[in-house]
N, C-alpha and C positions, 0 to 999 in steps of 0.2 A: 504494500500500500504506500507507494511513493509518488508524489506529484510529478506530472510530466505532461507537456503539450506536444502533440504530433501534428504537423501541418501537412495535409494531403491536398495537393493542387491537381484536380482531376483533369485527365485528357481522355480521348477516345481509346478504349482498350478492346480486348485484353492484351497482355504483354506490352510490347512497344506500341502496337495499335496505331493510333493517330496522334503522334506526339505534338503536332502543331494545331490540333483541332480540339474543340471543347466538348465536354460531355458531363453528365451527372450520374455516373454509374458506379461510384464507390460507396454508396450509402450503406448497403448491406455489409460490405467488408469493413466499414468503419465502426459500425455498431457491434458487429460480431467478428472481430479480427483474429480470434484464437479458437482452438479446440475447446470443447466443454461448454458449460453454461457461462456465458459472459455477455454483458451489455454495457458498452462504454458510452460515456457522454459525448454528444456530437453537437457542435455549433457550426452553422453554415451561413455566412453572410451573403446577402444578395446584391449589394451595391458597394461601390468603392469606399464611400464614407463609412459603411457598416463594418468594413474590414478592421478599422481601428478599434471600434467597440468590441468586435468579436475577439480580437487578439487580447484585449484587456480581460474580457470575461472568461476566455479560455484559461488564462493564468489564474484568475480568481477561482474558477470552478475546480481547477486541479488542486489548489491549496485547500479549498473547502472539502472536496471529495476525497482527498488524499489518494489520488490515483491518476491514471492517464486520461487525458481529454483529447478528442480529435477535433482540430480546426479544419473544417472541410470547405475548401474553396475550389476554384476551377480556372481553366486557362483563360476564359473570356474576361475574368476579373484580374487575374494575376498579370496579364500583359496589356491591360488597358491603361491609357494615360487620360486622366480627368482632373479638372480643377474641383476641389471641394473646400468647404468652409474649414478653417483651421480648428482642430479639436480643442475643446476647453480643458486643458490639463488640470485646472483647479477643481473641476467637477469629477475627476476620475477617482473612484474608490478602489484602493488596493487592499486586498485581503491577504493576510499572512496566516500561515499554518499555526495551529495550536501546538505548543511545545510542552512536553512533560517536564514538570518542575519538582517532582517528588523524590522519593528515595529509591534505592536499588530494590529489585524484586518486582518490578512493574510487569503486570499481566495486561499487555496492550490489547490483546484480542479476546479478552474474557468478557463477552457481552455483545450486544447488537448495536449499541450506540457508537457514535463517532468518538474516538479516543485520541488524546494528544499524542504527538509523535515524539519518540525519544531521539535525541541527537547524539551521534557518536562522540564520546569523550565526556558526556554528561550523565547524570544518574538515569537508570533504567536501561535494560539491555536493548541494544540495537541489532536486529537480525533481519537481513534481507534474504528471504527464503522463497524460492519458486515452487516448493512443494507445499501441500496442505499442511497447516501448522496448528499447534496447540495454543493455549492462552498466552504463552510467552513468545512464541514464534518458532519453536523447534518442530521438526518434521513429525507428523503423525498420520496414520491411515485409519484412525478410528471413525466409524460411520457417524457417530454423534457429533464429532468435531467437524466433519465435512458438511453435515447438515447445517450446523451453526454458522460456519464460515461462509457457505453459499448464501444463506439468508442474510447474513451481515453485508456481503458485497452488494447484493441487489437492493437492500434497504437503504444503502447510502445514496442511491439515486434520488431518494425523496428530499434530500437536502438541496436539490438543484431544480425544483419544480416552480421556482418563482420568477422565471424569465418573462419578459414583456412580449406583447404581440400587437399587431395592427388589426383593426376590424372596421369595415364599412358596411352599412346596411345589414347589420347582424341579424335582423328578424327574418330575412329572406329564407325560404325553405331550401334553396339550392345555393351553394357557395363555391367560390373559386379559391384555391389555396396553392400557390406555387411555392417553390423553395429554391434557395441558392440563387445563382446568376440568372435564372429565368424570370426573376421578379420584374425586371424592367419591361420587357415586351408583354408580359402577362398583365401588368398593371395598365399599360396603354390599351390593351385589348379590353380589359374590364371597363375602363372609362368610355370606350366607344360603345360597348354594350349598354351602359347606363344611358348614354345619349340616345340610343335607339329605343329606350323605354323598357328595357328588359329588367325584370326584377331578380337580381342576383346579388349575393353577398360576397364580401372579400375578407379573407383572413391570411395573415402572414406572420411568421416568426423565424428568427435565426436559430432558435433553440429546438432542435429536432428530437433529441433524446437526452433526458426525458422532456416531453412536451409540457409547457405550462399547464397547470391543473385547470385553471379557469378556461383556457382555450379548448382543451379536450372536452370539458363539460359542454361547451357550446357546439362543438363539432358533432357530438353524439346526438344532438337534437335535429340534425339536418336530414332531409330526404336524399341528398346527394352532395358530396364534396368533390369537385372536379380538380384534378391535380395535373397541370401541364409539367412534364419533366423530360429531360434529355437522356433517356435510357430505354432499353428494350423491355425490361421486366416490369416497369411501373413500380419502382422500389418504394417510393414514399407512400403511394396509395396502399401498397401492401402493408407497410408499417401501420398506417392509419386503420386499415381493416383489422389488423391484429389487436387493436384497441377497441374494436366494436363500431368504428365509424363506417358509414356507407360511402366509401370513396372509390373513385374510378379515375384512371389516368388518361391523359392525352399524351402519347409518347412520340418521340422523334429521336432517331439515332443516326443522323447523317454527319455528325461532327460539326454541324452549324447551329447557331442559335435559332429560336423561333422567329417567324415573321408574324407581325401583328395581324395582317389580313387573314392569314390562314387560321390563326387562333380564334379570331372573331367567328369565323364560319364553323369551326369544329366545336367550340364551346356552345354556340347557339344551337347547333344540331343536337348536342348531348342534352341541353336543357329541354328542348322540344320533345325528345324521346322520353325523358324522365317524366315530364309533365303529362304526357299521354298515358304512361303507365300508371301514374298516381290517379288520374281521372278514371281509368278503367278499373 
């Protein structure tokens, strides 16, 4: 349980794939990057100015969560040149890890709550162990300890459910929810749909895993959540469906970003199909 931030700048894959083209196909491998039961925190900025905030929050999350956090960006953002408003450094909140200040004999992993980190050279044993471990950190294969530690690792995600999110027309029964670098073209398409008088909502967040609790509660009430995303499998809509959300993707895997006109047509068609099903 060591804080770490890993930056994944997505390109078209797999392997070398499309090294100069953009894609959003690493979400599954970012959340579940290892064998066994694992679910890592993921933050994915959608605009250049959001990359600054996402970097700060990834570091804060790692300190708070005491583990690895994935900062998931993509080629279309990483190689973009754009003027943005200078970030207000005075408003930046920096979170530091909780440090153990007690005596020797510290049982860091004895319980489910987040516990202070022992620092090498200070009181409390410091053990960096890749095997399942007991209350102090030594290797154990006892079933009871594996159950306790697995539940501990997953319960720590609850400390990260306070992320913010955007919403527009939240009462609409159908909503659009992009993620990552697709935010820009999807937002423009959303605004055109509103101009056409189409009743549709908008939700967006950088915080993909875990999702903000209030956001998830709202998504669960929708007849459909439309997710435009640049991958073959519809990865984010699959994640939403695993939470019980009625989500469906509009996918594209050409190595190119979405075009607004095509999005307007595809989203409008999906809205009409869903509306007919609900009526019947």
